[in-house]
N, C-alpha and C positions, 0 to 999 in steps of 0.2 A: 676752903683750904684743908681742913681736917679730913674731909671726904677724899680729896686727892691723895693726901698722905696715907690714908688707910688703904686706898686702892693700890698705890705703888708698893706699900708694905706687903700686901698680899702677893703681888707679883714677885717681889724680891724674895719673900719667904719660900715660895715654891721652888725657885732655883737654888736657894741656900739649903733647902731640905735635901735636895739631890746631892749637893756637895757634902753635906753632913753624913749622908748614908755612905758615900764613897769613902770618906775619912774613917767612919766607924768600921766598915768592912776591912779597910787596910789595917787598922789597929788590931781587930780581932784576928785577922789572918796572921799578923806578925807575932801575936802573943800565943795563940793556941795553934797546935798542929793538926787540928781536926779537918780543916779544909784550907786550900791554897788558891788565892785568886791568880789569874794569869799575870805574868810579870808586866805585860803591856798596860793592864788596868792600873796596877800599882804605880807604874811610871807616869801614866797620864794623870793620876791623882796628885802625885808629887809635883809635877810641872804646873798643874792647874793651881794648886794651893800656893806655890812659890810666886807665881805671877800675881795672884790675887792679894797675897799678904804684902808684896812689894808695892802694889799699885794703890791699895786702899788709903794709906795715909795721904798720898798726894791728891787723890780724888776729894778727900775730906777738906784739905786746904783749898782746893779749887772751888768747891761749892760754898765754902765760907766767904771767899773773895767774891764769888758770884752773888751771894746774898747781900754783901756789903754794897756792891755796885747797884743791885736792884733797888735798895732802899735809900742809900745816901747819895747816889749819883743820878742827877736828873738830865733830861734831854738838853736843858739850857746849859748845863756844865759841859756836855759833849760839844755843843755848838761853839762855846767859848774857847775850849781847849784845842779842838781839832782844826787844822788848816782847811780852808774852803777848797783849795786846789787838791784834786784827788791824788795827784802824783806826790805832792808834799805830804798828804795824809797817809798814803801807803808807806812812804819813806820813814815818816815819824813813827808809825806803828811798828815797823821792823826794828827801829832803834830802841823803842820802849821794850819790845820783846827781848832784845839782846841784853837789856839791863835788868830784866825781870826774871828772877830765878823760878822757873815753873817746869813741871814735869808734863810730858804729853798725856799722862793719865788724867790730869786735872785741868788741862788747858781748854777743853771743849766747853764745859759750863761757863767759864769766864768769857770766852768768845761769844757764846750764845747771848749772854746778858749785854755785852757791849753792842752787838748788832741790834738787839731789841731796843737799846737806848738811842740808836741812830748812827752808830759807827758804820761807815761803808763796809760792805761785806769783804771787799778786797783788802781793806786795812785790817779787818779781823783775821783774815787768812795770813797776812804778813806777820801779825802778832803771834798767831798759832804756830807758824813755821819756825820763827826765830826763838820764841820763848823757851822751848825745851832743849834747843841745840846750843845756843850761845849764852852761857851764863858762867859765873866764876867756878861753880862746882864742876860743871862739865869740862871746862878748860883745865882745871887742876887734875881731874881724873884721867883725862886724855894724856896730859903731860907725864903723869906718873906711870900710866899703863904701858907707854911706849919707851920706858927707860929714860925719862927726862928729855924726850925729843921735842924740842920747841917747834920744829918744822911741821911735825904731824899735827900738833895742837893748833898751830897758826893756820895751817891749810884747812883743817876742819872748820874753824871759826870763820875765816875769810871767805872760803868758797861757799860755806853754808849761808852766810849773809847775802852774798851775791845771788845765789840760787833762790833764796826766799824773796828777794826784791823782784827778780825776773818773773817768778811764779805769781806773786801778788799783782804785779803790773798786768800780766796776762789775764788774770781773773777780772781785773778792773775793765779790761777791754771787752771781755766776753759776757759779763754779767753786770747788769745795772741795778736790779732789785736786790733785796736782802737775802732772798733764797731760803728763808726760814719756812718751816711747815706752817700752814694756815692755823692749825690747832694751837701751836705755840704762841702765835701772834695774838689770838683772841684770849688765851690764858694770861698773857702778860698784861693785858688791859685790865682784866679782873683782879690781878694781883697788885696793881699799882697802889702805893701807900698814900694816905692823905698827907698833904704838905704840912698842915698844922698838927704836928704830933710831938709829944715829948721825946727826949732822947731815949728814955727807957722803952717807950712804945716802939720806937723805930728799931731799937736793938732787939726787942722781942720779935718783931716782924722779920728782921734779918735772919734770926735763928730759925723761924718757921720756914722761910724761903730756902734756907740752906738744907734743912731736913727734907723738904719736898724735892729739891734738886738732887740730893744725895740718893734718895730712893729712885728717882727718875733715871739718873745716870748709872746707878749701881747695878741695875738689872742688865743694862747693856754691857757694862764692864765685865760682869760675871759671864755673860754669854760669849763675849769676845775672848776672855781668858780661857774659857773651856774650849772654844774652837781652836785657839792658838795651841793649847796643850794637845788637843786631838791631832792636829796636823804634825806637830813636832814628834808625837809618839809613833804615828803610823806612816810618816813620810821619812825616808832615809836621807839624812843630811849628806851622807857619803855619796849617794847617787847624784845629788845636786852638785857637789863639789867636782865630781868627775866630768860634768858637762863643761865646767869652766876651763877650757883649754886656752883660748886666745884671750887677749886683754878685754875685748868687748863682751864676750860671753861670760868671763869670770866676774866682770863688774856687774852684769845683770844677775848672775847667780848670787853674789853677795848682797845685792839690793833685795832680791827675793828672800834671802835668808833673814835679813834684818826685818822685813815685813812680817814674816811668819813667826820669828822668835819673840817679837813684841817685848823687847827688853827695855828697862828703864834707862833713860839717857845718862843718868849719873853712874851707871855701872857697865854700859855696853862697850866702853873702850877696852876693858879688860878681856872681854870675849873677842873683840876685833883684833886685839894684839896677839891672841893665840893663833890667828891665821897668818901671821907674818911670815912663817916658814913655808907657807903654801902659795900665797899670792903676793904680788907687788903692792906698792902703796895705793895705786888707783882703785882697784877693787875694794881694798880695805876702807878707803875713804867713802866709797859708795855705800858700804855697810854703816859707817859712822854718821854719814850725813842723812841718808834716806830714812833710816830707822826712826830717829826722833821726830822727823817731819810727818811720816805716815807709816803706821803699822796696822796690824790686823784689828786689834782691840780698839784703837783710836778711830779707825775707819768706821767700825760698827757704831761707836758712840757718835760720830759725826752724822751717820745716816739716821740717827734718832732725832736729830735737830734740824738738819738741812734736807733739801729735796735730794732724791736719789741721783738725778741727773747731775746736779751740782757736785755732789760728793765724788762721783765717777770722773767728772771733768777735772776737778782739783787733783785727784789721784793721777790721772793721765798727764796733766801739766807738770806735776812735780816729778814723775818718773822721767818724762822726756827732758826736762830741764836739768835734772841731776846727771843723767846719762850724757847729755850733750856737753855740758861743762866739763865733766870728767874726761871725756874723749878729747876735747880741745886742749886741755891742760896736761894730758898724759906725758907729753915729751919733757915737761919741765919739773915733773914730780920725781 
């Protein structure tokens, strides 16, 4: 356990050192006039740090919940709680996700632990898609961002839930196994805690698992945040917006923008509302629905847990489902 923590800590420290150097250079450049970094580097650094600072608290919450699941929830509990019918299991996971206030930054470690404990991978995906999108905080922020417009908030939640159901059912038809990387499966067996342990021992084991999970997920979060910041800095958003002439192309543009920006679902409604003067409701809903389900940093974190083929398949399924549902409902929005 401690060896794994030390290894992950070394990996994370290397990436964090690069971030610290960027921050230090920015501070020195702003204080002294001896040299000036290019404005693009300063902008990249600002975006990277803002994404990282916004995401880390939610990752910390996610890994604590993942540690709790690892130690206190057994396979027997999962078998008792989860319906045996796979369609009921997927539906139940989407409902639980809708009631569970989670951010996409911290949802991956939770889903990983649930799947390791025996939750079908399709149910895990249903939980992952609805958790960040449908919860009281997101509903309230959407309602306020669009000037107390209940229609936009209701459309985001209702269509998001339908899309999550369809995507999760599609995953259940295409994938039968858990799709976790083999190294993670073997590691989970080594980390299983003894059944006869005191509460304090289990609590300590939970904290150790959470620390291990934090270092494991943290390095992928940092890499994803840096990549998202790099793309935002060196790819012009204006050129993307110019592509969006028709309703279909503008919807795809806004979905791509949501993927690249990698915003937190609790705050993205205010960014989406700023595009109201440029695009109609359908492309904006594409931004609001697709972003919390799949974004750049979240995809990288998923790729560290699941097989690459599975991650790409889920991404393609979600893109096609979101786009199709939005095009079918365009006339009534």
